[in-house]
VMD Tcl script that draws the C-alpha trace (Angstrom):
set ca {
  {-67.35 48.03 129.53}
  {-66.67 44.35 130.23}
  {-65.33 41.83 127.77}
  {-68.62 39.95 127.43}
  {-70.45 43.08 126.32}
  {-67.69 44.00 123.84}
  {-68.03 40.66 122.10}
  {-71.80 40.88 122.04}
  {-71.59 44.33 120.41}
  {-69.18 42.89 117.83}
  {-71.64 40.10 117.07}
  {-74.51 42.54 116.46}
  {-72.28 44.82 114.37}
  {-71.35 41.90 112.09}
  {-75.00 40.91 111.61}
  {-75.99 44.54 110.94}
  {-73.34 44.93 108.20}
  {-74.42 41.60 106.73}
  {-78.04 42.82 106.51}
  {-76.81 45.98 104.81}
  {-75.25 43.87 102.07}
  {-71.57 43.99 103.02}
  {-69.47 41.03 101.86}
  {-67.48 38.86 104.28}
  {-64.22 40.42 103.08}
  {-65.56 43.95 103.52}
  {-66.81 43.22 107.05}
  {-63.44 41.64 107.87}
  {-61.55 44.73 106.73}
  {-63.86 47.22 108.41}
  {-63.87 45.48 111.81}
  {-60.25 44.21 111.58}
  {-61.15 40.60 112.29}
  {-60.48 37.41 110.41}
  {-62.85 36.51 107.58}
  {-63.42 33.06 109.11}
  {-64.46 34.70 112.38}
  {-67.05 36.77 110.48}
  {-68.40 33.63 108.83}
  {-68.49 31.85 112.22}
  {-70.45 34.71 113.88}
  {-72.96 34.85 111.02}
  {-73.63 31.12 111.36}
  {-74.99 31.52 114.93}
  {-78.20 33.01 116.28}
  {-78.03 35.48 119.19}
  {-78.94 32.82 121.77}
  {-76.37 30.42 120.37}
  {-73.72 33.13 120.53}
  {-74.53 34.03 124.14}
  {-74.29 30.37 125.05}
  {-70.95 30.21 123.23}
  {-69.64 33.18 125.22}
  {-70.80 31.67 128.46}
  {-69.15 28.34 127.78}
  {-66.04 29.80 126.27}
  {-63.19 30.30 128.64}
  {-60.42 32.43 127.24}
  {-57.02 30.81 127.39}
  {-54.17 32.58 129.04}
  {-51.74 33.91 126.44}
  {-48.01 33.46 126.77}
  {-47.41 37.08 125.73}
  {-49.99 38.67 128.07}
  {-47.20 40.36 130.15}
  {-46.29 42.40 127.05}
  {-49.81 43.63 126.25}
  {-49.23 47.12 127.63}
  {-46.02 47.55 125.61}
  {-47.68 46.43 122.38}
  {-50.75 48.59 123.04}
  {-48.60 51.66 123.73}
  {-46.59 51.18 120.55}
  {-49.68 50.62 118.42}
  {-51.32 53.76 119.79}
  {-48.23 55.76 118.81}
  {-47.43 53.96 115.55}
  {-50.65 52.37 114.40}
  {-49.22 51.19 111.05}
  {-46.56 49.02 112.76}
  {-46.30 45.48 111.36}
  {-46.24 42.36 113.53}
  {-42.72 41.56 112.30}
  {-41.43 44.95 113.46}
  {-43.25 44.57 116.77}
  {-41.54 41.20 117.25}
  {-38.13 42.86 116.82}
  {-39.03 45.68 119.27}
  {-40.08 43.11 121.88}
  {-36.77 41.25 121.56}
  {-34.90 44.56 121.70}
  {-36.60 45.85 124.89}
  {-36.95 42.52 126.66}
  {-33.71 40.47 126.59}
  {-35.54 37.51 128.16}
  {-38.38 37.59 125.63}
  {-39.51 33.97 125.04}
  {-38.50 32.23 121.82}
  {-41.99 32.10 120.30}
  {-42.68 31.86 116.58}
  {-43.50 34.81 114.35}
  {-47.05 33.47 113.97}
  {-47.57 33.63 117.75}
  {-46.47 37.27 117.81}
  {-48.70 38.05 114.82}
  {-51.74 36.51 116.53}
  {-51.02 38.40 119.74}
  {-50.62 41.75 117.94}
  {-53.88 41.16 116.05}
  {-55.61 40.34 119.36}
  {-54.33 43.58 120.91}
  {-55.53 45.54 117.87}
  {-58.98 43.98 118.10}
  {-59.26 44.36 121.86}
  {-58.26 48.04 121.92}
  {-59.72 49.00 118.50}
  {-56.37 49.85 116.91}
  {-56.76 48.73 113.29}
  {-53.76 48.95 110.98}
  {-53.99 52.12 108.95}
  {-53.49 51.84 105.21}
  {-52.66 54.91 103.11}
  {-55.56 55.72 100.86}
  {-55.28 57.02 97.34}
  {-57.90 58.96 95.44}
  {-58.66 57.65 92.00}
  {-60.52 59.18 89.10}
  {-61.59 57.90 85.71}
  {-59.17 58.67 82.87}
  {-60.46 59.57 79.43}
  {-59.51 57.29 76.58}
  {-56.42 58.46 74.71}
  {-56.48 59.10 70.95}
  {-55.71 56.24 68.59}
  {-51.96 55.75 68.09}
  {-51.07 57.99 71.03}
  {-49.66 55.64 73.67}
  {-48.41 52.14 74.43}
  {-47.36 50.69 77.78}
  {-44.50 48.25 78.44}
  {-43.75 45.94 81.36}
  {-41.89 42.74 82.21}
  {-42.93 39.62 84.08}
  {-41.55 36.26 85.11}
  {-43.13 32.90 85.81}
  {-42.15 29.36 86.84}
  {-43.27 26.55 84.53}
  {-42.59 22.83 84.70}
  {-41.11 20.68 81.95}
  {-41.89 17.04 81.14}
  {-39.66 15.92 84.04}
  {-41.61 18.16 86.47}
  {-38.53 20.34 86.86}
  {-39.17 24.04 87.49}
  {-38.15 26.29 84.60}
  {-38.27 30.08 84.99}
  {-39.21 32.19 81.96}
  {-39.18 35.96 81.56}
  {-41.58 37.85 79.32}
  {-42.00 41.29 77.76}
  {-45.46 42.74 77.21}
  {-46.66 45.77 75.28}
  {-50.25 46.96 75.00}
  {-51.75 49.74 72.89}
  {-53.51 52.00 75.42}
  {-56.52 52.82 73.23}
  {-57.37 49.53 71.56}
  {-55.95 47.26 74.34}
  {-54.29 45.22 71.58}
  {-51.58 43.13 73.27}
  {-48.25 41.50 72.46}
  {-46.05 39.20 74.57}
  {-42.55 37.82 73.97}
  {-40.80 35.16 76.11}
  {-37.14 34.59 76.94}
  {-35.22 31.91 78.84}
  {-32.89 34.54 80.33}
  {-33.54 37.88 82.05}
  {-33.94 40.75 79.61}
  {-30.99 42.99 78.82}
  {-31.05 46.31 77.01}
  {-30.40 44.56 73.71}
  {-33.00 41.80 74.15}
  {-35.56 44.41 75.30}
  {-34.85 46.42 72.13}
  {-35.29 43.24 70.12}
  {-38.65 42.68 71.84}
  {-39.69 46.26 70.94}
  {-38.97 45.54 67.28}
  {-41.02 42.35 67.38}
  {-43.91 44.20 69.05}
  {-43.87 47.02 66.48}
  {-43.87 44.46 63.68}
  {-46.83 42.72 65.35}
  {-48.74 46.04 65.68}
  {-47.80 47.16 62.14}
  {-46.64 50.49 63.55}
  {-45.34 52.57 66.46}
  {-47.18 54.81 68.91}
  {-46.13 58.39 69.59}
  {-45.42 57.68 73.28}
  {-44.45 54.64 75.37}
  {-44.80 54.34 79.15}
  {-42.21 52.42 81.18}
  {-41.26 51.50 84.73}
  {-37.93 52.77 86.04}
  {-36.26 49.51 85.07}
  {-32.49 48.95 84.95}
  {-32.96 47.47 81.48}
  {-33.68 51.02 80.25}
  {-32.14 53.29 82.92}
  {-28.57 53.39 84.15}
  {-29.25 56.04 86.85}
  {-32.27 57.91 88.24}
  {-30.03 60.97 88.72}
  {-32.51 62.73 91.06}
  {-35.18 62.88 88.40}
  {-32.95 63.55 85.37}
  {-33.14 59.95 84.23}
  {-30.12 58.56 82.39}
  {-30.82 55.92 79.75}
  {-28.52 52.97 79.08}
  {-26.28 53.54 76.06}
  {-27.97 50.87 73.94}
  {-31.51 52.12 74.68}
  {-30.48 55.74 74.18}
  {-29.13 54.94 70.69}
  {-32.29 52.99 69.89}
  {-34.58 55.86 70.96}
  {-32.65 58.25 68.70}
  {-33.52 56.04 65.74}
  {-37.15 55.46 66.71}
  {-37.96 59.00 68.01}
  {-41.01 57.99 70.11}
  {-41.47 59.92 73.37}
  {-40.55 58.24 76.63}
  {-42.53 58.44 79.85}
  {-41.15 56.79 82.97}
  {-43.48 56.22 85.92}
  {-42.46 57.20 89.42}
  {-40.57 54.49 91.22}
  {-42.75 51.86 92.95}
  {-45.92 53.25 91.37}
  {-47.30 50.50 89.13}
  {-50.86 51.88 89.25}
  {-49.86 54.72 86.93}
  {-49.65 52.18 84.09}
  {-52.47 49.89 85.06}
  {-53.30 48.74 81.54}
  {-50.07 46.81 81.06}
  {-50.04 45.65 84.71}
  {-53.34 43.94 83.99}
  {-51.83 42.36 80.89}
  {-48.98 40.86 82.96}
  {-51.51 39.35 85.35}
  {-53.64 38.17 82.42}
  {-50.66 36.40 80.82}
  {-49.83 34.62 84.08}
  {-53.36 33.57 85.00}
  {-54.87 32.84 81.58}
  {-51.95 31.66 79.44}
  {-49.10 30.40 81.64}
  {-51.05 28.79 84.50}
  {-50.50 24.99 84.38}
  {-48.88 25.18 80.92}
  {-46.08 22.59 80.35}
  {-42.75 23.92 79.12}
  {-40.92 22.37 76.17}
  {-38.74 25.19 74.84}
  {-38.99 28.96 74.51}
  {-39.51 28.87 70.73}
  {-42.63 26.72 71.15}
  {-43.80 28.93 74.03}
  {-43.58 32.03 71.83}
  {-45.46 30.23 69.07}
  {-48.19 29.20 71.53}
  {-48.42 32.74 72.90}
  {-49.10 34.15 69.43}
  {-51.91 31.63 69.00}
  {-53.28 32.60 72.43}
  {-53.19 36.30 71.52}
  {-55.10 35.54 68.33}
  {-57.83 33.38 69.83}
  {-58.23 34.87 73.32}
  {-56.32 37.94 74.48}
  {-57.07 40.05 71.41}
  {-60.25 38.28 70.34}
  {-62.51 38.48 73.43}
  {-64.49 41.54 74.49}
  {-62.44 43.71 76.88}
  {-64.09 44.13 80.30}
  {-63.27 47.84 80.45}
  {-63.96 49.06 76.92}
  {-66.60 46.43 76.08}
  {-64.97 46.18 72.67}
  {-62.87 43.55 70.96}
  {-59.17 44.61 70.92}
  {-58.64 43.25 67.41}
  {-61.50 45.29 65.98}
  {-60.19 48.39 67.75}
  {-56.68 47.72 66.46}
  {-57.99 47.59 62.90}
  {-59.10 51.19 63.48}
  {-55.97 52.23 65.41}
  {-53.30 50.89 63.07}
  {-54.00 53.68 60.60}
  {-52.91 56.19 63.28}
  {-49.64 54.42 64.08}
  {-46.29 55.61 62.75}
  {-45.32 53.19 59.93}
  {-42.87 50.53 61.07}
  {-39.61 50.05 59.17}
  {-37.35 47.37 60.65}
  {-33.92 48.38 61.95}
  {-31.07 45.88 61.43}
  {-30.23 44.34 64.79}
  {-26.57 43.74 65.60}
  {-26.00 41.78 68.82}
  {-23.65 43.68 71.15}
  {-20.16 42.24 71.41}
  {-17.94 42.04 74.49}
  {-14.15 41.84 74.53}
  {-12.68 38.62 75.92}
  {-9.01 37.88 76.53}
  {-7.46 35.09 74.45}
  {-5.54 32.48 76.42}
  {-2.18 31.23 75.14}
  {-3.73 27.89 74.13}
  {-5.98 29.80 71.67}
  {-9.15 29.54 73.77}
  {-11.48 31.95 75.54}
  {-13.46 31.45 78.72}
  {-17.14 32.33 78.23}
  {-19.80 31.71 80.89}
  {-17.99 28.81 82.55}
  {-16.84 26.99 79.40}
  {-13.78 27.16 77.16}
  {-14.14 27.72 73.41}
  {-11.31 27.13 70.93}
  {-10.12 29.67 68.37}
  {-8.22 29.16 65.11}
  {-4.54 28.37 65.58}
  {-2.46 31.54 65.67}
  {-5.18 33.79 67.16}
  {-3.10 34.32 70.28}
  {-0.57 37.08 69.49}
  {0.84 37.51 72.97}
  {-0.31 39.00 76.28}
  {-3.33 41.26 75.89}
  {-4.81 39.61 72.77}
  {-8.60 40.12 72.76}
  {-11.54 39.12 70.58}
  {-15.16 40.29 70.27}
  {-17.81 37.80 71.41}
  {-21.53 38.20 70.73}
  {-24.43 35.80 71.35}
  {-26.68 34.75 68.47}
  {-29.42 32.38 69.66}
  {-27.70 29.04 70.43}
  {-24.29 30.20 69.15}
  {-21.53 32.65 70.00}
  {-19.93 34.61 67.19}
  {-16.24 35.42 67.67}
  {-14.37 38.08 65.68}
  {-11.09 39.94 66.08}
  {-10.66 43.60 67.06}
  {-10.90 44.58 63.36}
  {-14.32 42.84 63.24}
  {-13.01 40.02 61.03}
  {-15.00 36.84 61.64}
  {-12.94 34.10 63.28}
  {-15.43 31.37 64.11}
  {-18.91 30.49 65.35}
  {-19.27 28.05 68.26}
  {-22.30 26.18 69.63}
  {-23.06 27.24 73.21}
  {-22.47 24.44 75.72}
  {-25.26 23.77 78.22}
  {-22.98 22.64 81.05}
  {-20.01 24.15 82.87}
  {-16.29 23.47 82.63}
  {-16.47 22.01 79.11}
  {-14.00 22.51 76.26}
  {-15.95 23.26 73.09}
  {-13.68 22.53 70.13}
  {-14.28 23.39 66.50}
  {-12.76 20.61 64.38}
  {-11.51 23.28 61.97}
  {-9.23 24.58 64.70}
  {-7.07 21.45 64.72}
  {-3.78 21.37 62.79}
  {-5.16 18.98 60.21}
  {-7.91 20.95 58.55}
  {-10.57 18.65 57.13}
  {-11.67 21.08 54.46}
  {-8.02 21.57 53.28}
  {-7.35 17.83 53.14}
  {-10.50 17.23 51.13}
  {-9.47 19.92 48.65}
  {-5.99 18.43 48.33}
  {-7.51 15.02 47.58}
  {-9.74 16.56 44.94}
  {-6.84 18.42 43.30}
  {-4.48 15.41 43.27}
  {-7.14 13.04 41.94}
  {-7.36 15.18 38.81}
  {-3.75 14.25 37.98}
  {-4.79 10.61 37.49}
  {-6.53 9.14 34.45}
  {-9.20 7.71 36.75}
  {-10.00 10.41 39.42}
  {-12.62 8.26 41.19}
  {-10.19 5.38 41.66}
  {-7.48 7.79 42.81}
  {-9.84 9.44 45.33}
  {-10.69 6.03 46.79}
  {-6.97 5.25 47.14}
  {-6.19 8.55 48.88}
  {-9.11 8.08 51.27}
  {-7.59 4.69 52.18}
  {-4.27 6.43 52.87}
  {-6.16 8.99 55.00}
  {-7.77 6.21 57.03}
  {-4.47 4.36 57.40}
  {-2.37 7.39 58.40}
  {-4.73 10.12 59.67}
  {-2.01 11.99 61.58}
  {0.29 12.25 58.54}
  {-2.24 12.51 55.73}
  {-1.06 15.96 54.65}
  {2.57 14.84 54.35}
  {1.45 11.68 52.54}
  {-0.54 13.66 49.98}
  {2.32 16.10 49.38}
  {4.73 13.20 48.68}
  {2.14 11.54 46.44}
  {1.75 14.74 44.44}
  {5.51 15.08 44.03}
  {5.73 11.49 42.76}
  {2.95 12.06 40.23}
  {4.48 15.26 38.91}
  {7.83 13.55 38.29}
  {6.42 10.39 36.68}
  {4.61 9.70 33.43}
  {0.85 9.09 33.48}
  {1.04 5.46 32.26}
  {3.39 4.48 35.06}
  {1.29 6.31 37.66}
  {-1.89 4.55 36.54}
  {-0.09 1.18 36.56}
  {1.25 1.94 40.05}
  {-2.21 2.93 41.31}
  {-3.76 -0.30 40.10}
  {-0.94 -2.34 41.65}
  {-1.21 -0.54 45.05}
  {-4.97 -1.00 45.18}
  {-4.68 -4.69 44.23}
  {-1.93 -5.32 46.81}
  {-3.49 -2.94 49.40}
  {-0.41 -0.75 49.64}
  {-1.71 2.43 51.34}
  {1.41 4.53 51.74}
  {2.81 7.36 49.64}
  {6.37 6.13 50.29}
  {5.51 2.65 49.03}
  {3.64 4.19 46.08}
  {6.81 6.05 45.16}
  {8.90 2.87 45.51}
  {6.52 0.90 43.31}
  {6.49 3.65 40.71}
  {10.32 3.73 40.75}
  {10.41 -0.05 40.28}
  {8.08 0.15 37.27}
  {10.23 2.90 35.76}
  {13.39 0.81 36.13}
  {11.72 -2.22 34.61}
  {10.44 -0.12 31.77}
  {13.92 1.33 31.12}
  {15.42 -2.17 30.98}
  {12.80 -3.31 28.53}
  {13.48 -0.35 26.26}
  {17.33 -0.71 26.40}
  {19.26 -1.70 23.08}
  {20.89 -5.23 23.28}
  {24.77 -5.23 23.28}
  {26.74 -8.20 21.75}
  {30.40 -8.41 22.73}
  {32.77 -9.75 20.00}
  {34.17 -13.20 20.96}
  {36.62 -13.83 18.12}
  {37.88 -10.58 16.65}
  {39.22 -10.67 13.12}
  {42.67 -9.43 14.13}
  {43.43 -12.90 15.56}
  {44.11 -11.60 19.04}
  {42.02 -12.98 21.90}
  {40.81 -10.60 24.60}
  {42.47 -10.80 27.98}
  {39.25 -12.00 29.57}
  {39.45 -15.15 27.52}
  {42.43 -16.27 29.62}
  {40.74 -15.81 33.02}
  {40.26 -19.00 35.01}
  {36.88 -19.33 36.77}
  {36.80 -20.09 40.47}
  {36.02 -23.64 41.43}
  {34.16 -24.95 44.47}
  {35.22 -28.00 46.41}
  {32.92 -31.04 46.19}
  {33.26 -31.45 49.97}
  {31.47 -28.09 50.50}
  {28.38 -29.33 48.66}
  {28.40 -32.63 50.50}
  {28.51 -30.76 53.82}
  {25.51 -28.60 52.80}
  {23.50 -31.65 51.72}
  {24.14 -33.33 55.05}
  {22.86 -30.26 56.91}
  {19.64 -30.24 54.83}
  {19.06 -33.90 55.70}
}
mol new
graphics top color blue
foreach p $ca { graphics top sphere $p radius 0.5 }
foreach p [lrange $ca 0 end-1] q [lrange $ca 1 end] { graphics top cylinder $p $q radius 0.2 }
display resetview
């Protein structure tokens, strides 16, 4: 049968299937030809097509010398992909031309069409599944999607979905980071709270978030998820690997979230995204009639929630990881350094527990005693310092100022003075306050108040000078309170004291004249 007749038969076959009501896509799949070719053939009458064939001269293909090889391989392995065929051609023909993958694909498709060797696809028999009882089952899956922020920068988000199999009532929770066992458990708790209860069974994929090993069918759960399942007691059902159709309800939810909620949605932050998703669930996902059940999920959930196991929240404790303390009292966490209180480092091998809590990391020692909480840095290579970890502790200094001010008659005035000292000598403020306290405790209140007023008036902001001023006032006060002493000049015994016969020293007049000349 010549090539002209083959193409004419193809033309009539396309028109016959079109008259029988087949869609363009269905005709394309059945005849293994491009959908655009089907549309092109249907646009022409028989006479126009014959004229087209007559005028059309087939171009010589660069890969024509390899037609027999490709045909032979396709007859033996009909499911072979064009990419694999490309590799076989390069393997068997060292001088195979350096054509693109698209050229090989087009040539393989031409050989398939010419010799009627369509690519075989494994078929699967499906059957309708009866609706499960209320409260019987829920299905869980994860998804990810790329959004854009206000700067048009791509931001990837990950999301967790759970759907009640009977009512089709849905829940979705978003995260800025891939889900771990702990964050997946946290999402479960949020979903159960949203549903007001727990189903008897939950269906999962064989995901590493839940499974540590397939173990030839004896699936091994991760430690965190295993402990969680002991507390919740719902039954687990894991689908066979790479078989998403066995949990089609939640697979449809993942697609629904991407196409109806996330498509073209701007990203601000994950908290706002979760808030928006709850509003979307309320107005759309759980409020519109479901295409399969022809019922509104919310109305069905109102019936189903009475069959759910009552939900009682479990306290969630973020998992902690041991990190080694460096000798400068810091730890390295995700590319940044975070300071610890002075003295945390006890020598080689010192470790602390670190757990993440939203935008913070919580650090505690091996005995679970809280050490500090640090804000997570967004960059890399940064030193995140807690001001409380410096030698001069702000809280301690403030308390010292408060305590010392109470020793004065006017605490407000004293506080102002000590704050001035703190501003003047920030590095030595503790030593200054200690000296100031010692001075106050050894001096009477009147003198201290007089000294304070003098130092403020003269702007003397130093504990050493304060002590000197106070000492000066004490000396002056002691002189003022001393009893006057009058020495007898002419004693009654008639004898003059020896001092009466001392001759005073005399200065020469010439010395004064010399000084006066120098002044002039």
